[in-house]
N, C-alpha and C positions, 0 to 999 in steps of 0.2 A: 563508440558510445563505449563510457567505461561500464564494465559489470562487476556490481557490488552482491557479495553475498547475502543470500535472505535471511531477514532477521528471525532467530528463533523463540518461538514462543513455547512456554512449557504449559504443560496440561495441568495447570495447578488447580483442578475443581476443589469449590465449599472451602476455600483456602481462609476467605476474610472469619469463619464460625471457627475454623481452627487455631488459628491466631490469635482470636479476640480483638480484632483490630477496626471493630466497629466505631465510628467518633462520628458527631453530627456535623462536623467541620471539613469531614475528610474528601467530600467531593469538589473542595477548595482549595483542596493539596496536591502539590505535584507528587507526594509519597502517594496519593491514592490513584491517582495515574500508571505508575510505576507497578501498583498493586495489581490492578486493573490486567497489565498487560500480563502478567503470572497466570491469573486465574481465569483468564478468560481465552480461551485458545481462539477463538472466533474474531477478535477485535484486531481489525486492518492499520497498515500504515497511517492513511489516511484519516483514521477516529482518532489514532494515537495522535498525530500533530494538531488536529482539530480541538482536541482537549486543552493541550498544551496551550494553544494560541487563545482559548477561552479564559485560560487559567491567568493569563498576562494581560488580556483586554479587560479583566476584571478587577484586574491587581489597581489597590488604591494608590494613588501618586499623590505625593505630598505635595504641599503651596510650594514649599523651597523650591523643590525640582521644576515645577512648572513657572516660576518666576525666573528660574537662571536660564530657562530655555526662553523665554520671553526676549529676556535683557540681551542674549546671543544675539537672536534675530533681530533687533532693535539695531546692534552694533554693525552686524551685516547689513544692512538698510543703509545706515550711516557712510558705510566705504563702497558702496556699491559702485560697479565701472559705470560713467558717461559717457563713453564713447566705442563705436565698433571697433577703432584701428588695431589695438592691440591684439583681438583674434583673428583678422584678417590676415595679420604679419603671421601668426602663427600657424596656421593654414598653408599658407603660401609656402612656407618651410618642411611641413612635417611629410615625410614619407611613410612611418610606420604607421599602418590603419588602427593600431591599438593606442597609440599615442594619440593619435587623430580622434578615437572614441573619446578620449579623456577632457582634451578641448571642448569636444561637442557637448559633454558634461556642464563645463565652465560656460558654454555659451547660454545652455538653456537654464541653467541658474542665473543668468546674468537676466537674460530678458524675463524672467518671473520677479526678478527683483524690480528691474524697472518698470514693469506691469503696477507692482505694489506700491513704488512710488509716483503712480499716476503717469510715466513718461512714455505716452504712447508710442512715439515716434520712435526712440530707442528700442523698444520692446518690439515694436513689428519690426523693425531692421534686424534684430538680434535674432527672430524667429525666422525671419528668410532666410539668414545664413545659415540658420540651424537646420532649415529642409534639406537645403542643398549640403550641407556634410553630412546629414542623418542617411540621404541615398548613398552617399558614396561609402559612410560606415558600412552601414547593412549590406551592400554590392560585395565591399570586398574584405570583410570578415565573416562572412557566410550568414549572417543573423536576420533576423526580419522583426528587429525589436524597435528600433531608433525611431523610424518615421512615424511609425503608429503613436510613440509615446509622445513626440513632438505635436501633433495632431494633438492628442489629447491634451497638452500642458498649454496648448494655445488657447482653449477653449476657459480654462480657468480664470476664477472671478479673481478679484482685488483679497476677498475673505478666503478663496481656495489658496493661493499662494502665500498669504500667511500662513496657513495649516502646513501646507505645503514644506516650507521654512522651518518651522517648529519639528516638523517630523525630521527634517535632514539634520537639524541642531541635535535633536534628542539620540539621532542614531551616531552621530560623531561622538558626543557624549558618553553614549553606552561605550564607545570603543574605547575610550579614553579610559575607563575603570575597571572594565570587562574582565581583566586578566589580573588585577591589583588584589592580593589577597586579603587585604582587611576592607576595601571599598566597592567590591564589586556588586554589594545588594545596591548600591547607588547605579551602577550598570542595568541590574534587574529593571529600575524604576524607571530608568531611562528608556528601556526598550519597551515596557508596557506603554508608555507614554507615545512611542512612536508608532507601536499595534494599534493603538486607539485612534488616533489621528490617522493612518493608511485608511480605516474603513469609508472616510469623506474625500480623500486625495490619494486613491492607488498609485502605488508607484513597485513593479515587481523587484528592480534592483534592488531599493532602499529597504523592504521587506526581507529579501534574501540576505543582506547586509546584517538586519536585527536578527534574524534568526539564526546565521551563525555566530553571533555573539552569543546568543542565548544558548547554542549547542554548545559553547566553550564553558560556558558555567555550570549547566547540566552534568557537563562530563569534570571538569576539573574540581569544582567545590561542592556538588551534590554528589559526584559518583552515581549518576544514574545514567548507567551507559545503555540500557534497553531505550530510554528518550531520547538519547543524543543519538544512536543509531537510526531510529526510526525519523527523526529531522533530516537527519543526512541521508538515507535512502528518498523522500519524498522532495525536498526541495534542490538536490542533486540534479533529478532529472527538469525541473522547474529550471534550474540554472542553464542549463544545457540547450533546452528549449528557447530560451531568450537570449541565447550567445555570450552568457554571463560565464566564460571558461575559468576565469581565475576563481570566481566563488565557487565553483561547482568542484574545482580541484582542493580548496579549502575545504568544503563541508568531507568530500572525501578524506581529507587526508584527518579530520578531526572525529571519524567513523572508525579509521585505522587505530587511531590511538585508545580508541574507547574498546575495539575489539581487545586491543593489545593489553590493554589495563583488565581488561574481563577475563584474560587467560585464554582467548581464542585467537593464539599466534597464529595459525596456519591463515584462518581468514583475512587477519590484519595483513600477513604476509602478501596474498594475493591481491588485495587493496594496493597495495605499496606498489607494487608491480605496476599494475594498471594507471596508478598515479606517474610514474616515472614516464612509460607513454605518453601519458595525457601533457605532461611538461614537455615532453620534446617536441610535439604535434606543434603546439602553442609557445612557443619559446621567445616570441617576438612580444608576448605580452609582459609590463611589468610585473615585478615578483615571482614568475613563474619559477626562476630559477632558485630563489630561497625555498620554494617549495620541494623541487626538485633534489636539493642539497639536504633538509630535512628527511624526504623520503627516503634517501639513499642511508642515512644514517639511522631512521628506525628499522630500515630492510635488513642492514648489518645487524642490528639488536634482534630481530627476528629470528634470523635467519641462527644467530648465538643461541638464543633460547631453544631452539628446535634441535640443538648439537649438529648443524651444518655448517661447520667454522671454514669449509672451503668457499662456499659461495656468500659467507659474511666477509672473509677476506677479500673477496672480488670484489663486492658492494665499498668495501673502505677504499680498495683503489681505483674506483672508478670516483668517488668523491675526492680522492686528492687529485686526480686528473682535472676537476675541475677547479682547482687551486682557490679551496674555502677559505672564508674570512678568518680572524683568529679565533673567534668564538667557535666557530663549527669544527677549527683545527682539533681545538680543547677538547670537544666534542669527541672529534674523531679519535683522541688519544684514548679515551677513556672506555670506547667499544674496543679498540685492538687490545687495550691492557686488559678488557673482562675476557675476550677471546683467548689470550696467550695464558690466563689466569684459569679456563675451564679448561684449556689441554694441559696443565700440568706445569706450564714452563713460566714459572714463577718470576724468575728472573727478567724476561723477556716483560712480563707484566709490569715489573716494577719499572722498567726501564720507562715505558709508554707514561705511565701516570706521571714519570720525571719529567718527560720532555713537554707533557700536558700542563704542568705546574709551573714550567719555565714561559709556557705561551700565557698562561692566564697571570701570572703573577706581572708580566711586562704589562698585561691591557688592564691589570687592576680588576680582574675578574674573579670578584670573590666569593660569587654565587659558584662556580664552576671548579674554583679552588679549593673549595669545600667538600664539593661530592669528590675531588680527586683524592682528598687527603681521607675520605670516607670509604672508598674503594680499597686504599691501601688499607686501612685499618682491619675493615673486613676478611682482606685476604691473609692475613696475618694474623688474625681471629680463626679462620679456617684450619690454619696451620699450628695452632695452639700456641703461638707465641703472644702470649696476652698482655704481656709488658709492652712490647713493641705495637701490638693494636692499640693502646691504651694512648701512648704516646701519638699517633696518628687521631685519634679522636679528640683529643686536647687540643691539637691544632685545629682541627675542626671547628672545634665549641671556641677557640679565641675569634672568630668571626662572626659568633651569633649575635653582637652588637650591631654587625651591617646593616642597615635598612633594605639593602638589597634581598636579603635573606628571609623569604616569608615564614610565616608562621611553622607551615610545615616542615620546610627544610630544617629550621631549628629544633623543632619535636623531634623530626627523624635524627639527627645529628643527637641529642642526648638520649633518647634511647637507647642507640649503638652502646654508648659510656655504659646505662643502664647493663645493657646486656652482657658486657663485660665484667660489670663489678658482679653480675648474677653468678658468670660462669667461674669467676675466682671465691666467690661467697663472701663479698666484701658488702655487708649489709649497710653500713653505715653509707657509703659512697653509692648504693642503689638507692637508699631513701631520699637521697640530696637531688640526685636527675630525677627522680619521679616529682618530688616539688617542683622543680623547676618546670619539667613538664605540663603538670597538673596547672600552672600559673597561666601558662602560653593558650594551653586547651581548653580549659573552663570558659576563657572569654570567645570562644571561637563558634559562630555560628552553623557549624560545620558537621550535621549530624551522623554521617556517615564516619567522616573519617575520625570523630570523638568514639565512637563505638568500636572501631577498627583500634583506636588507641587503646581504650579501657581494655579490649580483648587480647593487646600486646601486653600490657602490664599486668594482667593474671597471669598470662601464659608463663611470664618472668618469675612472678611471686612463687607460681605453682614449682618452679624449676629451683627456686630457693627451699621451697618447703615451707612457706608462707599459706598453707591453704586456705584458711579464712581469708585472709587479705586477699588471694587468688580468685576467693569465690563472691567476693564484693564487686570486684571490678569487671570480673563475668555477667554478673545480672545486672550491673548499668549497661553493660555492650549488649545484650539479649534483648533487654528493653527498648534499646534504641532500635534495633534488628527489628524488632517486632513491629513498632509504630511506623517505620518506614517501609514496610512491607518488603525488606529484603528476606525472601524465604532459605535462600543458600545458605547465608550466613547466619540466619537464626536456627536452622539445624546444625551449623558447624559449632555454633557458640552452645548448644544444648551440650554435646559431646564434651567439649570441653569442661561444661558444669558437671555433667556425671563423674567423669574422672577426677574432679576437684573433691566431688562428695564422697565418692570411694575412698580418697585418701586421708577424709577426715571420720571414715568408718559410718557415714550417714547413708546406711545403705536401702531403708525406707526410702527416703527421698530420693534416691539415686535411681531406684526403680519407678517414683511416679514421674520423673523427668524421662526415663527411657520409654513408658508407656507413651509420653507425650510424643517423644521424637519418631517411634515407629510407627504410633496412628498418622502424624502430620506424615512420615516418608511415605508411608503407604499412599495413601490420599494423592500427593503430587508428584507417585513415583518417582522416587530417589530411593532405586536399590542398593546402593551405597551405603545409605544413611540406615537402612532396615539392617545392612550387616552389621554397621557398628554398631547397633540396639540389641542385637542378638549378642553379637560377642562381648559386648559387656556387660550384659545379664548373666552370660556363660561362667566370667569372671568373679561377678558378683556371688552366683550359688558355689562356685569354688572357695570363694574368701570365707563363704559362712559352712563350710563343713560338707555341701551336699555335690559329691562329686559326680555322681551319676547324672545328675542334672544338668551339671557341667560339660560332662561329657555329649549328652542328650542335643543341647543347645549348641555347642560348637560343631556338632555332625550337621546343625540345620545351616548353620553359618557356611560350611564346606559346599552344603548343597545348595546355597544363594550365589555364592561365590562361582559356583560351576554352570547355573543356570543363565547366569550374565554372560559368562565367558563362551557359554555354547552362541550366543546371537552376536558375538564380535567377529568378523569376517578378517580383520587386519590383523596379521601377526603380530606387529610392534605395540599393538594397542592390549592383545591379549595379553602378551608378557609382562606390559607394563600394568594392568588389574590386576595378574599373579601377583607381582610384587607389591602391588599396593596392600595386597590384602595376606599378605606372607606371615606378618606376625600373629593375625588371626589363627592362621592354620597351623602354625608351629603350637600356638595355644592349645587348639584341639589336638595334637601330639602330647603336649604336656598333660592333659588332664587325663587323657588315657594312661599314658605311665603312672600318673599317682592313682587310678582307680585301678590298677594294678592288671589292667589288660595292654600288656607289654608289647606283645608280637605283635599284635594288631596297630599300635600305636606305630612301632617299629615298621611297619610295612607303610602306612601311611604318609611318615617321616620320609622314605624312601621315595614316595611316588611325589610329593610335592618338590621336592630337591631336585628330582630326574626329568622335570616336565616337558623340558625342551628335547629329548632325545627318545626315541632315534633319526625325530626329522624336524625340522627347523622351525615347520609348521607345526604349532603345538597341537600335540595330539589330548583327547577328553582324559584328563588324568584320574577322573574316576575315584577321588578321596575317600570314600565309603565303600567301593565294593569288595574291601577286606570285611566288613562289619558284618555281612551276612553269611561271611564263610568261617572255616576253621583258624582260630586262633595259635598259627602254627608259623614258626621262625621261617623268613625265608629263606633259600638255599645258600645262604652265606657261607655258613660253616664247611659246606664241600670245596669252597675253593682255599681254604686255608690249612696251612700244615703249621709244625710247632716253630718256624721259621719266619711268619708271618701274620702282621695284626691287621684290623680295621678300626679305625677310630672316627666317628660320626659325630661330629661338633653340633651343637643345638645354644645359641645365642638367644638368653632374655634380657629383659630391662634391668635385672637386679643379680642375673646368673649365669653361671656357663656351665654345659652339661656335656661330656664326654661319653658315645655309648660304644663302648670296647665289644668288638668281636675277635674271640683268638682261638687260634687252631691248638691251644692248650687246654680249652675250655670249652665243653659244649653246648654252655649258655651263654649271651650277653649278658654285657655288666654296665650298669649306669653309674658316672660320677657324676656330681655335683659341688660347684662351690660359689659361694657368695663374689660376685665379680660384676661391679655395675659396670654397662654398656658403654657408659661414654667412656670409661677408663680404656678399656680395652680396644674401643673403635681409637680414640686419640693416640694410644701408643702404638697400635698398628700404621695409622697414618704416618706418626712421627718417626719410625723406622723406615717404612720406605721412603721418605720425602729424605733421610740422611743417605739413604743409598743413590738416591738420583742426583746429591749433590757431588758425590766421589770425582767424577769427571771434572769439574768444575775445582775442586780442591788440588787436584793432580796437573791440571792446567796451570796453576799458579801454583807449582810445588815449591813449600816452605814445609821442612822436616816437621818443627812444631805445630803446626796446622794440621798436616797427615796424623802425625801421632793424635792429637786432640779429637781429630776426625773420627779416628779409628776407636777411641776410648768411646765416645759417646754411642757410634755406630754399637759396640759391642754390650755396652749396658743395656742399651734398647734390646738388642738381641735376647740377651740374659734373661731381661723382664716380661718380654714376651714366651720364653721358653715357659718359665717359674707358673706364666699365665694357664698357657696352653698344657703345659705336661707336667703341673705340679701336683700331683697326685701320686704317694708311692707306688700305688700298683699300676701305673702307666709310666713312671719314671724308670721301674724294673724291666716293662715290655720293652722299653727303647733300648736298653742295653742288652735285652734277650734277641730282638728281633733281626735280621738280615732285610726284610722288608717290610715297609709301612707303609697303609693304603690311607689316606686321609679326605676323608668328606667334610670340604671348610663350610663355613656358613656365613652369610653375608659378607662384609666386607674382607674377609680372609681368603676369598677365592684365590685373588693373585699375591697372596703373601708367599716368600720364598721360604717353605719351611726346611728345609736342608741349611740356610745359613742363621738360625737359632742356636744360641748359644747355648749350651748344656753345660757347663761347666767353667769357673774362671780359676778355680785356685791355684793352679799350678800354670799349665800351659792351657791357651783356650781353645776348649774342646766343641764342635759342632755338631749338630743334629748328623750334617753328613758323615761325621766321623765315626758314628755307631750304626745309623741306619741309612737303608736309602727308601727315597719317600716317592710315592706317585700319587697324583689327585685322582679323585673318582667322585664323577657327580652324582652317583646314590649308591649306597653302600652294598646292594645288589650286583652293583655291574663290576664287580672286583673281577678280573680277569685270571683263567686259569694259567697257571705259570706253562709257558711255550718253551721249552728246553731243547734246545739243538746243537749239535756239532758246529754248525757255521751258518747263522742266517743270513748273512750276506753269499752264500750259494744259492739262494732263489732268484727270482727275477728282480731285477730292480731298475728303476727308471729316476733319471737325473737331469737336473735343470740348474744349471751354474752359469752364476755371470762371473765369466775369466777375467774380467777388469778388476776385481778385489785380488788386493796383495796375498801371494800363497794361494789363491784358488787352484791355479794351475797344478802344483803339487798335490794339492788336494783331491784334483781330479784324477790325476795320474796313481794316487795311492788307493783310490776308491777302483779303478779298473781293475786295478792288480788284487785289488782283495775280493772282488765280486767279478767273477767271468760274464757272466753272463748281463752286465750292468748295460743300458742302452742312454745315450743321451735324445731328449725331447727333440723330434725334428719333424717335419712336415715336408711330402712330394709335392710344394709348390714353390714358385718364384717368391710370390707374396705372401707374408706369415699371415694367416686368420685365425683369431680367439676360436673359434668355431673349431675349427681344422685342428689346433692345438688340443682341445678340450677332448676331442676324441682318442687323441693319443693318451690322454689320461686315464680315458673309460678303459683300455684296455687293464685287465685283471693283473698284478704285480703284486710281489712280497712287502717290497719297499718304495718309496719314492722319497728323494732328495732333493729339495730347493734352496738353494743357495741365490738371493738376492734381496735390495731393497724391498722395502714391504712399509706399508701406512696403514698403522692400525688407530681409526678413529674412535675416539674416547666416549662418544655420546652417541654414533649411530654408527652399530657394525656393518651395516652395509656399504658404508662408504669406506671400508676398510678395504685393501689390494695388497696383494702381491706381486711382484714382478720376476716372471718367468724368462729365461732364455731360450729361443730356438731356432734350430739352424734350418734354413732354408734347403731346397735342391741343390743350391749352387754353393753349398756350405758356408753361406754367409750369416752370420749370428744377430736374432735380432730379439728385440725388449720388447716384452708385451705388457701390460697391466690387466689381471683379472682380477674382479670383486666378487664375495660370496653370491651376489644376485646372478651374477654370469654364471657360477657353475651350476645353480640351481636350475636356471634358465634351459640350461642343456641337459637336466636332468642326470647329473654325474649321481653314480651310487657306486658302492661298493661291495660285494657280496662277502670278500673274502678277510675282512678287517687288515689290511695292511696297516704297515708302520709308516708315518711320514715324519720326514725331519725337515725342520724349518728354520734354516741358519739365516737368520734376518732380525731385523731390528724391532722388538716389541712385537713380535708374531704370536705369544703367549696372552697378550691384553687385549683390551676392548670394553666394553661398555660394561660397568658391575650390575646386578641386579642381587635383589636381596634371594629371592627366590629362586632364582635359575644360574647365579654362578656369573662369570666373566663372558658373553657373550662375543665373538671375535672370531679370527678365523681357524682356532685350536678349537672350538665348542663346533664352528661350522663345518669343519673337516669330519668330526667325530658324528657329526649329525647324518652325513652323507656314506656313513657305513665305515671310517678308519677307526681301526680297532685302538691304535696308541699315535696320539699324537705329541711330538716335542717341538716346544716353541721357548723364546724368550721374554722374560718380562720387564726386560730396558733396552735403551740402546747398547749396540755391542760394538766393540774395535775388532775388525777383521785380524787385525796383525796377533790378538791373543785368541779369539773365537774359534778361526781356523785352525790353530795348530793344536788347539785343546780339542777338536772335534774329531782331528785326525787321532787322536790318542783315544777316544771315547770308540771309535771306529775298529780300532785294534783290537781294545779290549772286548767290544761285542762280540768278535769274531773268535776271539776265545772261548768265553764264558755263554755265549747264547740268550744272555738277559740285558738290554739296553739300561734298563734303569742300575743297575749293579755296574755296568762297564761305566757308567756317569758319573756314580759314587766313586769308582774307582780313581776316574780322571780329578774328580775333584779334590779326594784326599793328598792326590800326587801334589796338585796345583798349592793346595794348602801349605803343602810343607814346602815346596819349592817357595814360595813368596815368603815365607819368614826366615829362609836363606839368604834373597835377594838383598844385596846391599842397598838398592834402592827404595823399593817397598818397605820390607822389613817385617810388615804384616800382612796376613792373608786377609785384606779388604775381600768382603763377600761380594762388591761389585764385579771383580775381575774373575769370580770361578762359581756365584752361586747363581746366575742369570738364566738357567735352562730351568724347565717345568714339563715334568712327563706326565700326560692325563691320558688314561685308560678307559676302555668299557669291554664289555666281552666280548 
């Protein structure tokens, strides 16, 4: 039996009083049933389903609907079979028991119609045949339904038969209209008529069909996900008990879609896996293959949403093996394109979307052509190529006249164009798009979608700075969410309204809304909305000049965040939760700085940034621990001398701060400039995208294209330098410092700082030309300089895949430079990961790993590195080790070794606002490494291995790896300037290494 996740019921007591939703007719509304699910924790699925059935049985059915059903029954009777022959022939030739079941249903229907026409002989003969077939079907399909139903239907009177035929026709009509974007209310009426008539002539299978259609309507048009899930759980069991496996799978599929759309991705994924097992078990049933294919598509989407791209690709591959029909093939291209897009593989994504367009165009599939153009548009919107994005949205809009596109599809396309117009500040285009969308939405009887639409338009207006217009739309949205009993959306929209009121400086109204938000959130146990309320109240206090109150309230925010985090056991969820509240936590630092509690604020800044160290399991950050202590500066200055400094960045929505600790001064300095976060973020993203494109440029080498690419890259790198170092005091430190420790913020963690362009006036000067750079997770983690005559004299362990070009030469050099170097080996014939990890546990001064790796951009635990291990027979074995496997063996270093990772993207991973980039580099630091050197992009061994050889020689001479790397970078820059092919020092070829250190 398929196991489905339990329906989650929120304990939202006294909700009706809080929201003021009382309505004399509410007991007769689906919204009231939805509201009761939230307000009454004790309500059961059976009670929910009973209320839904009661609603539809009480629904008024128009005379025209009843008449259409009567007429359809009359037409069926006029064409009823008049002999037994065709059924006997079908039975004799049929081997599939499930198709035989379909024939049985035809026989029963024919027998009942003969009864209605008073053809007793034919009716009796048909039912004798039905009894025999029912026994065979029940025995071969392991059901116990049809014999009983045939016995029941044999007793139908003529009046009963007529009633049953009306039920059957109503069911078929419901099926005809239930997926229609404009005619679905007709389907509701047909369903209601069927349920009303079923009370007289019960038919479990027809009832299951009707409830399945209503389940779809509740999900697709009402967006009542809890109601959809309740129906599925209740009727899934009934369908299984009655041997109606196709309907059971269909019910579960709707539940999976409802869970997915409601944001419960893991629940949807588990259910889809069960559905696939069910379809394999009953693969002889017609249409089961359809559900299997759709379940695989949804499964791939769920894996993609969770960042598990390996399994997402596996689901796509399994679907491809099933030889999907053309429409599924188009959808498959969409899913694969999204996977590549999420992985940052934009050219592959574009290729998949193009392939999908070819298939869709050949089939005349305008719906999916529209979806493909939209995906292309959103991809280029993300890449800030707005004109290109708009071109694709225009192509989508050209399909708006197609009757195949639903109202929802058309509105979605229009809103995409409106968003692009908002991002570009094109208000006239924005207004035109909104007018078109308004015309479509105001005629729709879809409250939830209308409210979502109003909220989206409100957000876009807010983005444009049109706060009054934004407020009007948000008020419309919250009114619908209130009346529909959609409390989570009500709370979220209240937050939007408060932000809008703050932008309008209507602080008293904002405070009133916040009081309602906080009271409601407390009563319904929504701690995240309590945090929203406190944080926004703190911001209002700060804007009104009450800095002390802002600090007190922001400290309460920190306490609430900590309280929630203490109750979260899952590490990934805790990191996510910290990230979600990171901006609020930074505001707490900002308020403290403005309130002249500088050192306490900087301690708090250090704590919230270095939260993931020294363990991958989040430690209690104790954000406020320093509030009761002395206002003294952390011992940062003791690590610094006149040759180095620390820069700790803070990004806010409208400003950039640089907290500077310098060995030349006894106090920290805080620099601030007005810089919209969106501009800094888009410039950073565009720069990293340009670097990633370098390989494509040089694979199809053209002198003019290479020069233009270098020009654009240089321009973006100089613009970023101006943003991040564009203070006179900071610019002078760049010139004076030999070593610069940088604590990034948000999306700056994986920015290659060394490649930023300081000067373009004469010869291009990079930051690497001026100073060496090291990344720190927090400013108090700056390492004391370790100078020694030859660091390679210490113990070293190397794992090197010698199949790489020039790897053998590098290994020979290392053995020459480091006499105590050992190769990773085990004392057994078969290499086991556990034994290899045990060798890593032995204390060393440095480790050198050269091999392939995979950095997972969404789930760091799926990242791995490949190690070359020598067996007792001197055979080289390649093994993959992931971070969870290291943690499983409790690998911890106490001596703070240096670890060199010479592989592709070993310094990358998933970027978190408040925790940096979590991947192998951060993971190794968390296990005790002092310094980890990794790469930010794919590297070419023909360049990287010789470059690393030079770095190692420099390291031996000067004792500081970061300075050794800088020296190598400077030499490579000059070498590429003189190279007859390259001519310019493209940062891609020399700037990929990142050094991250801790104490």
